[in-house]
C-alpha positions as CSV (number, residue, x, y, z in Angstrom):
1,M,22.4,23.3,-12.3
2,R,24.2,22.8,-9.0
3,D,27.5,21.0,-8.9
4,G,27.0,17.3,-8.0
5,A,23.6,17.0,-9.5
6,R,22.9,14.2,-12.0
7,Q,21.6,15.5,-15.3
8,L,18.3,14.2,-16.7
9,A,18.0,13.4,-20.4
10,N,15.2,15.9,-20.8
11,V,12.8,13.5,-22.4
12,D,10.1,15.5,-24.3
13,D,7.5,12.7,-24.5
14,C,5.9,11.1,-21.5
15,A,5.6,7.8,-23.4
16,A,9.4,7.6,-23.5
17,A,10.0,8.6,-19.8
18,E,11.1,5.1,-18.8
19,A,14.2,5.7,-20.9
20,D,15.2,8.2,-18.2
21,T,14.7,6.6,-14.8
22,F,16.1,8.1,-11.6
23,L,16.5,6.0,-8.4
24,G,16.5,7.3,-4.9
25,T,17.0,10.8,-3.7
26,G,19.4,13.7,-4.3
27,L,19.9,16.6,-6.7
28,V,18.9,16.2,-10.4
29,G,19.7,18.7,-13.0
30,Y,17.4,19.4,-16.0
31,S,16.7,21.8,-18.8
32,N,13.4,22.4,-20.5
33,G,14.6,25.3,-22.6
34,A,14.4,23.3,-25.8
35,A,11.3,21.2,-24.9
36,T,8.0,21.4,-26.6
37,T,4.6,21.4,-24.8
38,G,3.0,18.0,-25.0
39,A,-0.6,17.0,-25.0
40,E,-0.6,15.1,-21.7
41,G,-0.8,16.7,-18.3
42,Q,-2.3,19.9,-19.6
43,A,-5.8,19.7,-18.2
44,E,-5.1,18.4,-14.7
45,L,-7.4,19.8,-12.0
46,N,-4.6,19.7,-9.3
47,C,-2.5,21.9,-11.7
48,Y,-5.1,24.7,-12.0
49,E,-3.5,27.9,-10.8
50,F,-3.8,31.5,-11.9
51,G,-6.4,30.6,-14.5
52,T,-4.7,27.7,-16.2
53,S,-3.8,24.1,-15.8
54,G,-1.1,24.0,-18.4
55,V,2.5,23.0,-18.0
56,E,4.5,24.4,-20.9
57,N,7.9,23.2,-22.3
58,D,7.4,20.0,-20.2
59,I,9.8,17.1,-19.9
60,W,9.2,13.7,-18.2
61,F,11.1,11.1,-16.2
62,N,10.4,8.0,-14.2
63,W,11.4,8.1,-10.5
64,V,11.7,5.1,-8.2
65,P,12.0,5.8,-4.4
66,D,14.5,3.7,-2.4
67,V,12.4,3.9,0.8
68,T,8.7,4.3,1.7
69,G,7.7,7.7,3.0
70,M,6.6,11.2,2.1
71,A,8.4,12.5,-0.9
72,T,9.2,16.1,-1.6
73,I,10.5,17.3,-4.9
74,H,11.2,21.0,-5.5
75,T,13.0,23.4,-7.8
76,C,13.8,26.0,-5.1
77,L,17.5,25.8,-5.7
78,S,17.1,27.0,-9.3
79,V,17.7,30.5,-10.5
80,G,16.1,32.6,-13.3
81,I,13.2,30.2,-14.3
82,D,9.5,29.9,-13.7
83,S,8.8,26.3,-13.0
84,K,5.8,24.0,-12.6
85,L,5.8,20.4,-11.3
86,A,3.5,17.5,-11.3
87,A,3.7,13.8,-10.2
88,Y,1.6,10.8,-11.4
89,P,1.6,7.1,-10.9
90,G,4.2,5.5,-13.2
91,G,3.8,3.1,-16.1
92,N,2.0,5.1,-18.8
93,C,1.3,8.6,-19.9
94,P,-1.2,10.0,-17.3
95,A,-4.9,10.4,-17.7
96,D,-6.5,13.6,-16.5
97,G,-7.5,13.5,-12.9
98,S,-4.8,11.1,-11.8
99,S,-2.1,13.4,-10.4
100,L,-0.6,12.8,-7.0
101,D,0.3,16.5,-6.6
102,C,1.0,19.5,-8.7
103,N,2.4,23.0,-7.9
104,D,3.4,26.2,-9.6
105,D,4.7,28.7,-7.0
106,T,6.0,27.7,-3.6
107,C,9.4,29.5,-3.4
108,G,9.0,32.6,-5.5
109,L,8.2,31.4,-9.0
110,L,9.7,28.0,-8.2
111,S,7.7,24.8,-7.3
112,E,7.4,22.1,-4.7
113,I,5.3,18.9,-4.6
114,S,4.8,16.4,-1.8
115,F,3.1,13.0,-2.0
116,P,3.4,9.6,-0.2
117,V,5.5,7.0,-2.0
118,E,6.3,3.2,-1.6
119,F,9.7,1.6,-1.9
120,G,10.2,0.2,-5.4
121,E,7.1,1.7,-7.0
122,C,7.5,3.9,-10.1
123,Y,6.3,7.5,-10.4
124,L,6.1,9.7,-13.4
125,I,7.3,13.3,-12.9
126,Q,6.5,16.2,-15.2
127,V,8.8,19.2,-15.1
128,G,7.9,22.3,-17.0
129,S,7.1,26.0,-16.8
130,F,4.1,28.1,-16.0
131,P,2.4,29.0,-19.3
132,G,4.3,32.1,-20.6
133,G,7.0,31.7,-17.9
134,T,10.7,31.4,-18.4
135,P,12.0,27.9,-19.1
136,G,15.6,26.9,-18.9
137,A,18.1,24.9,-16.7
138,G,17.2,24.1,-13.1
139,T,17.8,21.7,-10.3
140,L,15.4,19.3,-8.7
141,D,15.9,18.4,-5.1
142,I,14.3,15.0,-4.2
143,S,14.0,13.9,-0.6
144,I,11.9,11.4,1.4
145,A,10.8,11.8,5.0
146,P,9.4,8.9,7.1
147,L,5.6,8.8,7.2
148,P,4.0,9.5,10.5
149,P,2.7,6.5,12.4
150,I,-0.8,5.4,11.4
151,P,-3.2,5.5,14.4
152,V,-4.4,1.9,15.0
153,S,-6.4,0.5,17.8
154,G,-5.7,-3.1,18.6
155,V,-8.5,-5.2,19.9
156,D,-8.7,-6.2,23.6
157,D,-9.8,-9.7,22.8
158,C,-7.4,-11.8,20.7
159,A,-10.4,-13.8,19.3
160,F,-11.3,-10.8,17.1
161,A,-7.8,-9.8,15.9
162,D,-8.0,-11.9,12.8
163,T,-11.1,-10.1,11.4
164,E,-11.0,-6.6,12.9
165,V,-7.4,-5.3,12.9
166,Q,-5.2,-6.3,9.9
167,V,-2.0,-4.4,9.1
168,G,1.1,-4.7,6.9
169,P,4.6,-3.3,7.3
170,G,4.9,0.3,8.4
171,S,4.7,2.5,11.5
172,L,1.7,2.3,13.7
173,A,0.6,4.4,16.7
174,M,-1.0,1.8,19.1
175,T,-3.0,2.5,22.3
176,L,-3.2,-0.2,24.9
177,G,-6.2,-1.8,26.5
178,T,-7.0,-4.0,29.5
179,T,-5.2,-7.2,30.6
180,G,-6.7,-10.3,29.0
181,A,-6.4,-14.0,30.0
182,E,-4.5,-15.2,27.0
183,G,-0.7,-14.8,26.4
184,Q,0.1,-14.5,30.1
185,N,1.9,-17.7,30.7
186,E,4.2,-17.9,27.7
187,A,7.6,-19.4,28.4
188,F,9.3,-17.2,25.8
189,C,7.9,-14.2,27.6
190,Y,9.5,-15.0,31.0
191,A,11.7,-12.0,32.0
192,F,12.6,-10.6,35.4
193,G,10.5,-13.3,37.1
194,L,7.3,-12.7,35.2
195,S,5.7,-14.0,31.9
196,G,2.7,-11.6,31.9
197,I,1.9,-8.8,29.5
198,D,-0.3,-6.1,31.1
199,N,-2.9,-3.9,29.3
200,D,-2.4,-5.9,26.2
201,V,-4.0,-5.4,22.7
202,W,-3.9,-7.8,19.7
203,F,-3.8,-7.3,16.0
204,T,-3.0,-9.4,12.8
205,Y,0.0,-8.7,10.7
206,F,0.1,-9.9,7.1
207,A,3.6,-10.4,5.7
208,T,4.2,-9.0,2.1
209,S,7.6,-10.7,1.6
210,D,9.6,-13.7,2.5
211,G,12.3,-13.1,5.1
212,D,13.0,-11.8,8.6
213,V,10.6,-9.4,10.2
214,R,11.4,-7.0,13.1
215,I,8.6,-5.5,15.2
216,E,9.7,-3.0,17.7
217,T,8.6,-0.1,19.9
218,C,12.0,1.6,20.0
219,A,10.7,4.8,18.4
220,S,8.4,5.4,21.3
221,A,9.1,8.4,23.4
222,A,8.4,6.7,26.7
223,G,6.8,3.7,28.3
224,D,7.7,0.1,29.3
225,S,6.5,-2.2,26.6
226,K,6.4,-6.0,26.0
227,L,5.8,-7.8,22.7
228,A,4.9,-11.3,21.6
229,V,4.2,-12.9,18.2
230,Y,2.2,-16.0,17.5
231,P,1.0,-17.8,14.3
232,G,-2.1,-16.2,12.9
233,G,-5.4,-17.5,11.6
234,I,-6.0,-19.9,14.5
235,G,-7.7,-17.6,17.1
236,C,-6.3,-17.0,20.5
237,P,-3.0,-18.7,21.1
238,A,-2.2,-21.6,23.3
239,D,0.6,-21.4,25.8
240,G,3.9,-22.5,24.3
241,T,3.2,-21.5,20.7
242,S,4.8,-18.0,20.5
243,L,7.3,-17.4,17.7
244,A,9.1,-14.6,19.6
245,C,8.6,-12.5,22.8
246,N,10.7,-9.7,24.3
247,D,10.5,-7.2,27.2
248,D,13.6,-4.9,27.0
249,I,15.8,-4.5,23.9
250,C,16.0,-0.7,23.6
251,S,16.0,0.6,27.1
252,V,12.6,-0.6,28.6
253,R,11.1,-0.9,25.1
254,S,10.8,-4.0,23.1
255,G,11.7,-5.7,19.8
256,V,11.2,-9.1,18.3
257,N,12.6,-10.8,15.1
258,F,11.1,-13.8,13.4
259,P,11.1,-15.4,9.9
260,A,7.9,-14.7,7.9
261,K,6.4,-16.0,4.7
262,A,4.6,-13.7,2.2
263,G,0.9,-13.9,2.6
264,Q,1.0,-15.5,6.0
265,S,-0.7,-13.9,9.0
266,Y,0.8,-13.5,12.4
267,L,-0.9,-12.6,15.7
268,V,0.8,-9.8,17.6
269,Q,0.4,-9.0,21.3
270,L,1.5,-5.6,22.6
271,G,1.3,-4.4,26.2
272,N,3.3,-3.4,29.3
273,F,5.7,-5.3,31.4
274,P,3.6,-6.1,34.5
275,G,3.4,-2.9,36.5
276,G,5.2,-0.9,33.7
277,S,4.2,2.5,32.4
278,G,2.9,3.8,29.1
279,T,-0.5,3.7,27.5
280,A,0.5,4.3,23.8
281,F,3.5,3.2,21.7
282,T,4.9,3.7,18.2
283,L,5.2,0.3,16.7
284,D,7.4,-0.3,13.6
285,I,7.0,-3.4,11.5
286,I,10.1,-3.8,9.2
287,E,10.4,-6.5,6.5
288,S,13.9,-7.4,5.3
289,G,12.6,-9.5,2.4
290,A,12.0,-8.5,-1.2
291,G,9.2,-6.1,-0.1
292,N,5.7,-5.7,-1.4
293,V,5.7,-9.0,-3.3
294,N,2.8,-9.0,-5.8
295,L,2.5,-12.2,-7.8
296,G,-0.1,-10.6,-10.0
297,A,0.1,-8.4,-13.1
298,N,-2.3,-5.6,-12.3
299,Y,-4.6,-4.0,-14.9
300,C,-7.9,-2.1,-15.0
301,P,-8.5,1.6,-14.1
302,N,-9.7,2.4,-10.6
303,N,-11.4,5.5,-9.3
304,A,-10.6,7.2,-6.0
305,N,-12.9,6.4,-3.1
306,S,-13.7,8.5,0.0
307,T,-10.1,8.1,1.3
308,G,-8.9,10.2,-1.7
309,S,-7.0,7.2,-3.1
310,P,-8.1,4.4,-5.4
311,G,-8.4,0.9,-3.8
312,R,-5.7,-1.6,-4.9
313,I,-5.5,-5.3,-5.0
314,G,-2.4,-7.6,-4.7
315,A,-1.7,-11.3,-4.7
316,V,0.9,-12.6,-2.3
317,G,2.2,-16.0,-1.3
318,S,2.6,-18.7,-4.0
319,A,1.3,-19.1,-7.5
320,S,1.9,-22.9,-7.2
321,L,-1.3,-24.9,-7.2
322,T,0.6,-27.6,-5.2
323,D,1.5,-25.1,-2.5
324,N,-2.1,-23.8,-2.3
325,N,-0.8,-20.8,-0.4
326,L,-2.2,-17.7,-2.2
327,Y,-3.7,-14.6,-0.4
328,L,-5.6,-11.7,-2.0
329,C,-5.1,-8.3,-0.3
330,A,-7.1,-5.2,-1.0
331,I,-5.7,-1.9,0.5
332,D,-6.5,1.8,0.5
333,L,-10.2,1.1,1.1
334,P,-12.5,3.2,3.3
335,C,-12.6,2.0,6.9
336,D,-15.5,-0.1,8.4
337,E,-17.1,-1.1,5.1
338,F,-17.7,-4.6,3.8
339,G,-16.5,-6.1,0.6
340,Y,-15.6,-9.3,-1.2
341,F,-13.4,-10.6,-3.9
342,V,-14.4,-11.8,-7.4
343,A,-12.6,-14.4,-9.6
344,G,-12.8,-15.2,-13.3
345,D,-11.1,-16.9,-16.1
346,G,-10.7,-13.9,-18.3
347,Q,-10.4,-10.1,-18.5
348,G,-13.3,-7.8,-19.2
349,F,-14.3,-4.2,-18.8
350,V,-17.6,-2.7,-17.8
351,D,-17.7,1.1,-17.2
352,L,-20.1,1.0,-14.2
353,P,-20.1,4.8,-13.7
354,M,-21.5,5.1,-17.1
355,V,-24.5,2.9,-16.3
356,G,-25.0,4.3,-12.8
357,L,-24.4,1.2,-10.8
358,S,-21.0,2.0,-9.2
359,N,-18.1,4.4,-9.0
360,G,-15.8,1.7,-10.3
361,F,-14.9,-0.5,-13.3
362,F,-15.6,-4.3,-13.4
363,C,-12.7,-5.9,-15.1
364,I,-13.3,-9.7,-14.7
365,G,-14.4,-11.3,-18.0
366,G,-15.3,-14.7,-19.4
367,T,-19.0,-15.8,-19.6
368,P,-21.2,-15.0,-16.6
369,M,-21.0,-18.7,-15.6
370,N,-17.2,-18.4,-15.3
371,I,-17.3,-15.4,-12.9
372,G,-17.8,-16.1,-9.2
373,R,-17.8,-14.2,-5.8
374,F,-16.0,-15.4,-2.7
375,D,-19.4,-15.2,-0.9
376,G,-18.2,-17.2,2.1
377,Q,-15.3,-14.8,2.7
378,V,-17.2,-11.4,2.9
379,G,-15.1,-9.2,5.2
380,N,-15.1,-5.8,6.9
381,T,-12.3,-3.4,6.1
382,G,-12.1,-2.4,9.8
383,I,-9.9,0.5,11.0
384,S,-7.0,-0.5,8.6
385,G,-9.1,0.0,5.4
386,S,-8.0,-3.4,4.0
387,L,-9.4,-6.9,3.2
388,T,-7.4,-10.1,3.0
389,I,-8.5,-13.6,2.2
390,R,-6.8,-16.9,1.6
391,V,-7.7,-18.5,-1.7
392,D,-8.2,-22.2,-1.7
393,V,-7.1,-23.1,-5.2
394,N,-9.1,-26.3,-5.0
395,A,-12.4,-24.5,-4.3
396,V,-12.5,-21.2,-6.2
397,P,-16.0,-19.8,-6.8
398,V,-15.8,-20.0,-10.7
399,A,-18.1,-22.7,-11.9
400,D,-20.5,-23.2,-14.9
401,T,-23.5,-24.2,-12.8
402,G,-26.0,-22.6,-15.2
403,V,-26.7,-19.7,-12.8
404,P,-24.6,-16.5,-13.3
405,M,-22.4,-15.6,-10.3
406,D,-23.4,-18.9,-8.6
407,P,-21.0,-19.7,-5.7
408,G,-20.3,-23.2,-6.9
409,V,-16.5,-24.0,-6.8
410,I,-13.9,-25.6,-9.0
411,A,-10.2,-26.5,-8.7
412,L,-8.0,-24.1,-10.6
413,L,-5.9,-25.3,-13.5
414,P,-2.5,-23.9,-14.5
415,G,-2.7,-20.7,-16.4
416,D,-4.1,-17.2,-16.0
417,W,-6.8,-16.4,-13.5
418,Y,-8.2,-12.9,-12.7
419,F,-9.2,-11.3,-9.4
420,Q,-10.8,-8.1,-8.2
421,C,-12.3,-6.6,-5.0
422,W,-15.7,-5.0,-4.7
423,Y,-16.5,-2.8,-1.6
424,R,-19.0,-0.5,-0.1
425,N,-18.2,3.2,0.0
426,D,-20.3,6.2,1.2
427,G,-23.6,4.5,0.6
428,G,-22.5,3.4,-2.9
429,N,-19.8,1.0,-4.0
430,N,-16.5,0.8,-5.9
431,F,-13.9,-1.6,-7.2
432,T,-10.2,-1.9,-6.8
433,D,-8.0,-2.5,-9.9
434,A,-7.7,-6.1,-11.0
435,T,-4.9,-8.5,-11.0
436,C,-3.9,-11.6,-13.2
437,V,-2.1,-14.5,-11.5
438,T,-0.4,-17.1,-13.7
439,F,-0.7,-20.3,-11.8
440,V,1.8,-23.2,-12.2
441,P,1.4,-26.8,-11.2
């Protein structure tokens, strides 16, 4: 172990991994010399190398990243051992086929894994030896690099931004369009004698936490940008309604700050200062609030879709029936497919791959009369691979009308209610995981 490394507790059982949780990045010392080989993580396809998937003398720990990005964990600083590494979503001992990455040899007989991570999420790390290899003391080096910007094309017409381009916090690579009629006479945008925004595109941003939000183009290599933000969900903006607008804050590039509410949508306009240069910008959306607020308690297994990841559901906003401000968000979905959300008053489990109807699991329960689809809010995942709807708690499609899955509506009562998202994928269909929201008056 290198000097300065924190020492792991060398937990032998993945079920007890939460007793040893490491936060953030840095050097972590471990020793698997006295560890036994557990039953879990021994038949993982990603771990198959040199004729075996096994990870001998394995120990486990939970890891929580302190930023979002691409994580790299390696043992390359170690001496005299033959290591093997795997990473899984946290929370429970892993099921076969659920690994995020696995590796045996990257630097000699030592290992390195890389996988995308989200701030505050929990990941289960398995550290062991190649079967028959030498166990012993080693050092893990954990680091996180920023994710590259996600290519996103805003829409040229603000009227379609609510339905076609929906994003959350993160880094985006955005290409500009043509100059539209809207957002050209905004008082907040008046700078250097002009209010216009040339070559503008529009998109909808959904906040995932309460607090100040910063949107900026300062990471762009070149170009003269201009930014404006308006309330979302109301179509193209009227003059005088912007929440923030800026031309130059970092050289000739732009940045705006405004208070946001979890689950609320905001309409963003990006373009050039009139006559300015640049056709593409890196756009960073940074939330200073609690981050990734999910009001629900998620459950239900979910199989990977054509993106290589399983779709996920979250509930943001407020669980107060009085507030009536709840949004359902489904992410990590395939692009340009349609889907809808389902609600119910209980949990359930139907293994649809077993009956040949889907590649997912239906986890909303209750009687068929107490399960309903949000038929009036069928959406397209667009280029962001996501769906978001606002739930009217006074008109949720869960009603005993005598017809299963009938779209009749009821007003929710305090207590637990369950939601899931169904979506098309590669000619078939799939489900996200499900979430339980406990409503209060």
